[in-house]
C-alpha positions as protocol buffer text, in pm:
chain_id: "A"
residue {
  index: 1
  type: MET
  ca { x: 13351 y: -3653 z: -405 }
}
residue {
  index: 2
  type: THR
  ca { x: 13649 y: -3863 z: -292 }
}
residue {
  index: 3
  type: ALA
  ca { x: 13527 y: -3854 z: 67 }
}
residue {
  index: 4
  type: GLY
  ca { x: 13183 y: -3964 z: -51 }
}
residue {
  index: 5
  type: ILE
  ca { x: 13325 y: -4260 z: -242 }
}
residue {
  index: 6
  type: ALA
  ca { x: 13549 y: -4359 z: 49 }
}
residue {
  index: 7
  type: SER
  ca { x: 13251 y: -4365 z: 284 }
}
residue {
  index: 8
  type: MET
  ca { x: 13040 y: -4592 z: 64 }
}
residue {
  index: 9
  type: PRO
  ca { x: 12987 y: -4941 z: 208 }
}
residue {
  index: 10
  type: GLY
  ca { x: 13180 y: -5219 z: 37 }
}
residue {
  index: 11
  type: LEU
  ca { x: 13457 y: -4992 z: -93 }
}
residue {
  index: 12
  type: PRO
  ca { x: 13752 y: -5022 z: 147 }
}
residue {
  index: 13
  type: THR
  ca { x: 13985 y: -4723 z: 159 }
}
residue {
  index: 14
  type: ARG
  ca { x: 14285 y: -4947 z: 227 }
}
residue {
  index: 15
  type: VAL
  ca { x: 14328 y: -5304 z: 110 }
}
residue {
  index: 16
  type: SER
  ca { x: 14605 y: -5560 z: 128 }
}
residue {
  index: 17
  type: GLY
  ca { x: 14688 y: -5896 z: -21 }
}
residue {
  index: 18
  type: ASN
  ca { x: 14523 y: -6002 z: -343 }
}
residue {
  index: 19
  type: ARG
  ca { x: 14259 y: -5728 z: -308 }
}
residue {
  index: 20
  type: SER
  ca { x: 14525 y: -5464 z: -371 }
}
residue {
  index: 21
  type: ILE
  ca { x: 14605 y: -5324 z: -715 }
}
residue {
  index: 22
  type: GLY
  ca { x: 14970 y: -5303 z: -608 }
}
residue {
  index: 23
  type: TRP
  ca { x: 14972 y: -5677 z: -536 }
}
residue {
  index: 24
  type: TRP
  ca { x: 14854 y: -5760 z: -887 }
}
residue {
  index: 25
  type: ALA
  ca { x: 15102 y: -5512 z: -1034 }
}
residue {
  index: 26
  type: ILE
  ca { x: 15387 y: -5702 z: -864 }
}
residue {
  index: 27
  type: VAL
  ca { x: 15241 y: -6033 z: -986 }
}
residue {
  index: 28
  type: LEU
  ca { x: 15247 y: -5902 z: -1344 }
}
residue {
  index: 29
  type: VAL
  ca { x: 15606 y: -5778 z: -1302 }
}
residue {
  index: 30
  type: VAL
  ca { x: 15705 y: -6122 z: -1170 }
}
residue {
  index: 31
  type: LEU
  ca { x: 15542 y: -6292 z: -1470 }
}
residue {
  index: 32
  type: ILE
  ca { x: 15719 y: -6062 z: -1716 }
}
residue {
  index: 33
  type: GLU
  ca { x: 16058 y: -6100 z: -1551 }
}
residue {
  index: 34
  type: SER
  ca { x: 16013 y: -6477 z: -1522 }
}
residue {
  index: 35
  type: THR
  ca { x: 15980 y: -6480 z: -1900 }
}
residue {
  index: 36
  type: VAL
  ca { x: 16305 y: -6283 z: -1934 }
}
residue {
  index: 37
  type: PHE
  ca { x: 16488 y: -6527 z: -1703 }
}
residue {
  index: 38
  type: ALA
  ca { x: 16344 y: -6821 z: -1900 }
}
residue {
  index: 39
  type: ALA
  ca { x: 16467 y: -6663 z: -2224 }
}
residue {
  index: 40
  type: LEU
  ca { x: 16816 y: -6617 z: -2077 }
}
residue {
  index: 41
  type: ILE
  ca { x: 16827 y: -6981 z: -1967 }
}
residue {
  index: 42
  type: ALA
  ca { x: 16708 y: -7089 z: -2313 }
}
residue {
  index: 43
  type: THR
  ca { x: 16985 y: -6877 z: -2467 }
}
residue {
  index: 44
  type: TYR
  ca { x: 17241 y: -7042 z: -2240 }
}
residue {
  index: 45
  type: PHE
  ca { x: 17137 y: -7391 z: -2353 }
}
residue {
  index: 46
  type: TYR
  ca { x: 17114 y: -7282 z: -2717 }
}
residue {
  index: 47
  type: LEU
  ca { x: 17476 y: -7167 z: -2699 }
}
residue {
  index: 48
  type: PHE
  ca { x: 17569 y: -7494 z: -2525 }
}
residue {
  index: 49
  type: SER
  ca { x: 17401 y: -7700 z: -2798 }
}
residue {
  index: 50
  type: ASN
  ca { x: 17615 y: -7530 z: -3062 }
}
residue {
  index: 51
  type: ALA
  ca { x: 17945 y: -7562 z: -2873 }
}
residue {
  index: 52
  type: THR
  ca { x: 18188 y: -7851 z: -2896 }
}
residue {
  index: 53
  type: VAL
  ca { x: 18317 y: -7793 z: -2542 }
}
residue {
  index: 54
  type: TRP
  ca { x: 18125 y: -7628 z: -2254 }
}
residue {
  index: 55
  type: PRO
  ca { x: 18263 y: -7426 z: -2088 }
}
residue {
  index: 56
  type: PRO
  ca { x: 18497 y: -7346 z: -2377 }
}
residue {
  index: 57
  type: ASP
  ca { x: 18862 y: -7449 z: -2370 }
}
residue {
  index: 58
  type: GLY
  ca { x: 19065 y: -7245 z: -2126 }
}
residue {
  index: 59
  type: ILE
  ca { x: 18771 y: -7187 z: -1889 }
}
residue {
  index: 60
  type: LYS
  ca { x: 18732 y: -7412 z: -1588 }
}
residue {
  index: 61
  type: PRO
  ca { x: 18387 y: -7525 z: -1473 }
}
residue {
  index: 62
  type: PRO
  ca { x: 18265 y: -7288 z: -1204 }
}
residue {
  index: 63
  type: ASP
  ca { x: 18367 y: -7348 z: -846 }
}
residue {
  index: 64
  type: LEU
  ca { x: 18077 y: -7464 z: -630 }
}
residue {
  index: 65
  type: LEU
  ca { x: 18176 y: -7381 z: -271 }
}
residue {
  index: 66
  type: LEU
  ca { x: 18140 y: -7002 z: -258 }
}
residue {
  index: 67
  type: PRO
  ca { x: 17838 y: -6988 z: -494 }
}
residue {
  index: 68
  type: SER
  ca { x: 17663 y: -7259 z: -289 }
}
residue {
  index: 69
  type: ILE
  ca { x: 17719 y: -7070 z: 37 }
}
residue {
  index: 70
  type: ASN
  ca { x: 17595 y: -6755 z: -132 }
}
residue {
  index: 71
  type: ALA
  ca { x: 17287 y: -6929 z: -268 }
}
residue {
  index: 72
  type: VAL
  ca { x: 17194 y: -7050 z: 80 }
}
residue {
  index: 73
  type: ILE
  ca { x: 17231 y: -6693 z: 210 }
}
residue {
  index: 74
  type: LEU
  ca { x: 16997 y: -6563 z: -59 }
}
residue {
  index: 75
  type: TRP
  ca { x: 16741 y: -6839 z: -12 }
}
residue {
  index: 76
  type: THR
  ca { x: 16733 y: -6804 z: 366 }
}
residue {
  index: 77
  type: SER
  ca { x: 16695 y: -6426 z: 336 }
}
residue {
  index: 78
  type: VAL
  ca { x: 16325 y: -6485 z: 265 }
}
residue {
  index: 79
  type: ILE
  ca { x: 16280 y: -6595 z: 628 }
}
residue {
  index: 80
  type: PRO
  ca { x: 16325 y: -6249 z: 785 }
}
residue {
  index: 81
  type: MET
  ca { x: 16102 y: -6099 z: 514 }
}
residue {
  index: 82
  type: TYR
  ca { x: 15831 y: -6353 z: 593 }
}
residue {
  index: 83
  type: LEU
  ca { x: 15865 y: -6283 z: 964 }
}
residue {
  index: 84
  type: GLY
  ca { x: 15854 y: -5908 z: 902 }
}
residue {
  index: 85
  type: ASN
  ca { x: 15537 y: -5948 z: 699 }
}
residue {
  index: 86
  type: ARG
  ca { x: 15381 y: -6145 z: 983 }
}
residue {
  index: 87
  type: ALA
  ca { x: 15495 y: -5884 z: 1235 }
}
residue {
  index: 88
  type: ILE
  ca { x: 15321 y: -5596 z: 1057 }
}
residue {
  index: 89
  type: ALA
  ca { x: 15009 y: -5806 z: 1013 }
}
residue {
  index: 90
  type: GLY
  ca { x: 15001 y: -5795 z: 1393 }
}
residue {
  index: 91
  type: GLY
  ca { x: 15078 y: -5423 z: 1400 }
}
residue {
  index: 92
  type: ASP
  ca { x: 15442 y: -5449 z: 1515 }
}
residue {
  index: 93
  type: ASN
  ca { x: 15639 y: -5187 z: 1319 }
}
residue {
  index: 94
  type: ARG
  ca { x: 15955 y: -5229 z: 1525 }
}
residue {
  index: 95
  type: ALA
  ca { x: 15977 y: -5603 z: 1454 }
}
residue {
  index: 96
  type: LEU
  ca { x: 15909 y: -5535 z: 1087 }
}
residue {
  index: 97
  type: ALA
  ca { x: 16201 y: -5290 z: 1073 }
}
residue {
  index: 98
  type: ILE
  ca { x: 16434 y: -5531 z: 1250 }
}
residue {
  index: 99
  type: TRP
  ca { x: 16348 y: -5824 z: 1022 }
}
residue {
  index: 100
  type: GLN
  ca { x: 16379 y: -5609 z: 710 }
}
residue {
  index: 101
  type: LEU
  ca { x: 16721 y: -5482 z: 814 }
}
residue {
  index: 102
  type: ILE
  ca { x: 16836 y: -5839 z: 885 }
}
residue {
  index: 103
  type: GLY
  ca { x: 16717 y: -5941 z: 538 }
}
residue {
  index: 104
  type: ALA
  ca { x: 16890 y: -5639 z: 384 }
}
residue {
  index: 105
  type: ALA
  ca { x: 17217 y: -5733 z: 558 }
}
residue {
  index: 106
  type: MET
  ca { x: 17191 y: -6082 z: 408 }
}
residue {
  index: 107
  type: LEU
  ca { x: 17142 y: -5935 z: 61 }
}
residue {
  index: 108
  type: MET
  ca { x: 17448 y: -5714 z: 107 }
}
residue {
  index: 109
  type: VAL
  ca { x: 17653 y: -6021 z: 201 }
}
residue {
  index: 110
  type: PHE
  ca { x: 17519 y: -6195 z: -111 }
}
residue {
  index: 111
  type: LEU
  ca { x: 17629 y: -5906 z: -333 }
}
residue {
  index: 112
  type: VAL
  ca { x: 17974 y: -5878 z: -171 }
}
residue {
  index: 113
  type: LEU
  ca { x: 18036 y: -6252 z: -215 }
}
residue {
  index: 114
  type: LYS
  ca { x: 17911 y: -6232 z: -574 }
}
residue {
  index: 115
  type: TYR
  ca { x: 18159 y: -5949 z: -637 }
}
residue {
  index: 116
  type: ILE
  ca { x: 18441 y: -6154 z: -484 }
}
residue {
  index: 117
  type: GLU
  ca { x: 18345 y: -6456 z: -694 }
}
residue {
  index: 118
  type: TYR
  ca { x: 18331 y: -6269 z: -1023 }
}
residue {
  index: 119
  type: SER
  ca { x: 18648 y: -6074 z: -951 }
}
residue {
  index: 120
  type: GLY
  ca { x: 18837 y: -6405 z: -956 }
}
residue {
  index: 121
  type: LEU
  ca { x: 18700 y: -6548 z: -1280 }
}
residue {
  index: 122
  type: ASP
  ca { x: 18940 y: -6634 z: -1561 }
}
residue {
  index: 123
  type: TYR
  ca { x: 18711 y: -6478 z: -1826 }
}
residue {
  index: 124
  type: GLN
  ca { x: 18517 y: -6155 z: -1880 }
}
residue {
  index: 125
  type: TRP
  ca { x: 18180 y: -6072 z: -2033 }
}
residue {
  index: 126
  type: ASN
  ca { x: 18340 y: -6018 z: -2375 }
}
residue {
  index: 127
  type: THR
  ca { x: 18574 y: -6318 z: -2376 }
}
residue {
  index: 128
  type: ASN
  ca { x: 18336 y: -6545 z: -2568 }
}
residue {
  index: 129
  type: ALA
  ca { x: 17969 y: -6646 z: -2588 }
}
residue {
  index: 130
  type: TYR
  ca { x: 17994 y: -6842 z: -2264 }
}
residue {
  index: 131
  type: GLY
  ca { x: 18131 y: -6542 z: -2077 }
}
residue {
  index: 132
  type: SER
  ca { x: 17866 y: -6314 z: -2226 }
}
residue {
  index: 133
  type: ILE
  ca { x: 17568 y: -6527 z: -2125 }
}
residue {
  index: 134
  type: VAL
  ca { x: 17704 y: -6604 z: -1777 }
}
residue {
  index: 135
  type: TRP
  ca { x: 17776 y: -6238 z: -1703 }
}
residue {
  index: 136
  type: THR
  ca { x: 17438 y: -6132 z: -1850 }
}
residue {
  index: 137
  type: ILE
  ca { x: 17240 y: -6378 z: -1640 }
}
residue {
  index: 138
  type: THR
  ca { x: 17429 y: -6299 z: -1321 }
}
residue {
  index: 139
  type: GLY
  ca { x: 17422 y: -5925 z: -1386 }
}
residue {
  index: 140
  type: PHE
  ca { x: 17049 y: -5926 z: -1455 }
}
residue {
  index: 141
  type: HIS
  ca { x: 16977 y: -6121 z: -1139 }
}
residue {
  index: 142
  type: SER
  ca { x: 17213 y: -5909 z: -929 }
}
residue {
  index: 143
  type: ALA
  ca { x: 17033 y: -5598 z: -1053 }
}
residue {
  index: 144
  type: HIS
  ca { x: 16712 y: -5746 z: -911 }
}
residue {
  index: 145
  type: VAL
  ca { x: 16886 y: -5804 z: -577 }
}
residue {
  index: 146
  type: VAL
  ca { x: 16999 y: -5440 z: -575 }
}
residue {
  index: 147
  type: VAL
  ca { x: 16642 y: -5322 z: -647 }
}
residue {
  index: 148
  type: VAL
  ca { x: 16504 y: -5530 z: -360 }
}
residue {
  index: 149
  type: LEU
  ca { x: 16777 y: -5396 z: -133 }
}
residue {
  index: 150
  type: LEU
  ca { x: 16705 y: -5034 z: -225 }
}
residue {
  index: 151
  type: LYS
  ca { x: 16333 y: -5083 z: -166 }
}
residue {
  index: 152
  type: THR
  ca { x: 16392 y: -5228 z: 179 }
}
residue {
  index: 153
  type: PHE
  ca { x: 16563 y: -4934 z: 348 }
}
residue {
  index: 154
  type: PRO
  ca { x: 16286 y: -4673 z: 307 }
}
residue {
  index: 155
  type: MET
  ca { x: 16030 y: -4931 z: 416 }
}
residue {
  index: 156
  type: ALA
  ca { x: 16234 y: -5002 z: 729 }
}
residue {
  index: 157
  type: VAL
  ca { x: 16264 y: -4627 z: 802 }
}
residue {
  index: 158
  type: LEU
  ca { x: 15888 y: -4586 z: 764 }
}
residue {
  index: 159
  type: ALA
  ca { x: 15840 y: -4883 z: 996 }
}
residue {
  index: 160
  type: LEU
  ca { x: 16058 y: -4717 z: 1259 }
}
residue {
  index: 161
  type: LYS
  ca { x: 15832 y: -4411 z: 1228 }
}
residue {
  index: 162
  type: GLY
  ca { x: 15523 y: -4629 z: 1284 }
}
residue {
  index: 163
  type: PHE
  ca { x: 15387 y: -4573 z: 934 }
}
residue {
  index: 164
  type: TRP
  ca { x: 15263 y: -4925 z: 856 }
}
residue {
  index: 165
  type: THR
  ca { x: 14946 y: -5079 z: 998 }
}
residue {
  index: 166
  type: PRO
  ca { x: 14776 y: -5417 z: 951 }
}
residue {
  index: 167
  type: ARG
  ca { x: 14546 y: -5248 z: 696 }
}
residue {
  index: 168
  type: ARG
  ca { x: 14813 y: -5027 z: 536 }
}
residue {
  index: 169
  type: ARG
  ca { x: 15075 y: -5284 z: 439 }
}
residue {
  index: 170
  type: SER
  ca { x: 15015 y: -5369 z: 73 }
}
residue {
  index: 171
  type: ALA
  ca { x: 15357 y: -5224 z: -16 }
}
residue {
  index: 172
  type: ILE
  ca { x: 15519 y: -5457 z: 239 }
}
residue {
  index: 173
  type: GLN
  ca { x: 15332 y: -5754 z: 95 }
}
residue {
  index: 174
  type: GLY
  ca { x: 15431 y: -5661 z: -260 }
}
residue {
  index: 175
  type: SER
  ca { x: 15795 y: -5617 z: -162 }
}
residue {
  index: 176
  type: THR
  ca { x: 15791 y: -5953 z: 17 }
}
residue {
  index: 177
  type: LEU
  ca { x: 15644 y: -6122 z: -290 }
}
residue {
  index: 178
  type: TYR
  ca { x: 15910 y: -5969 z: -512 }
}
residue {
  index: 179
  type: TRP
  ca { x: 16183 y: -6074 z: -265 }
}
residue {
  index: 180
  type: PHE
  ca { x: 16055 y: -6431 z: -278 }
}
residue {
  index: 181
  type: PHE
  ca { x: 16063 y: -6417 z: -658 }
}
residue {
  index: 182
  type: VAL
  ca { x: 16424 y: -6297 z: -666 }
}
residue {
  index: 183
  type: ALA
  ca { x: 16528 y: -6578 z: -430 }
}
residue {
  index: 184
  type: ILE
  ca { x: 16331 y: -6850 z: -611 }
}
residue {
  index: 185
  type: ALA
  ca { x: 16455 y: -6734 z: -952 }
}
residue {
  index: 186
  type: TRP
  ca { x: 16808 y: -6814 z: -836 }
}
residue {
  index: 187
  type: VAL
  ca { x: 16719 y: -7186 z: -813 }
}
residue {
  index: 188
  type: PRO
  ca { x: 16705 y: -7254 z: -1191 }
}
residue {
  index: 189
  type: LEU
  ca { x: 16977 y: -6996 z: -1253 }
}
residue {
  index: 190
  type: PHE
  ca { x: 17209 y: -7164 z: -1001 }
}
residue {
  index: 191
  type: ALA
  ca { x: 17136 y: -7504 z: -1155 }
}
residue {
  index: 192
  type: THR
  ca { x: 17211 y: -7367 z: -1503 }
}
residue {
  index: 193
  type: LEU
  ca { x: 17524 y: -7166 z: -1426 }
}
residue {
  index: 194
  type: TYR
  ca { x: 17688 y: -7388 z: -1164 }
}
residue {
  index: 195
  type: LEU
  ca { x: 17549 y: -7740 z: -1151 }
}
residue {
  index: 196
  type: PHE
  ca { x: 17508 y: -7807 z: -1522 }
}
residue {
  index: 197
  type: PRO
  ca { x: 17869 y: -7723 z: -1624 }
}
residue {
  index: 198
  type: ASN
  ca { x: 17998 y: -7949 z: -1345 }
}
residue {
  index: 199
  type: PHE
  ca { x: 17757 y: -8242 z: -1368 }
}
residue {
  index: 200
  type: GLY
  ca { x: 17567 y: -8202 z: -1696 }
}
């Protein structure tokens, strides 16, 4: 019966882009997680509105140099993902693998620099409300970066084996969309965690 359905005209056996169920599943995940990020930002500003000093006494406003460099690394990591997506649209698995591994390397640098940054903070997650919300937001976002990173390696291995084709690439497109979301989500988070305490 499956073979009969697959052979019916107008019912493609493989789809990509917005014709794919996987694509819409990722879109729904992005919408849900955008709501969570928005709630975390709202919590941050709720805590700020009830504080007399922000950051609290004894905590310096966050340094901007290392986080700014790190933000640029994350934001530019979408470029190799975009190029990899274009490469597989043209049937080039090798280029896809190369671009994905370059993007993965950038994410690893992002995580290492984030670890270095947070290792040098003068507060912990349980120091006060400020520390709790900052660590929660950063931890939640970093978990997303780790997920994207873990998804990338098996996709790159499959690319090296020639698995992907221009018609069989919905997983690549979904992963690229999610990668873009993780990078774009850092824009309001960066503004909230780093710019606002220094210039707000």
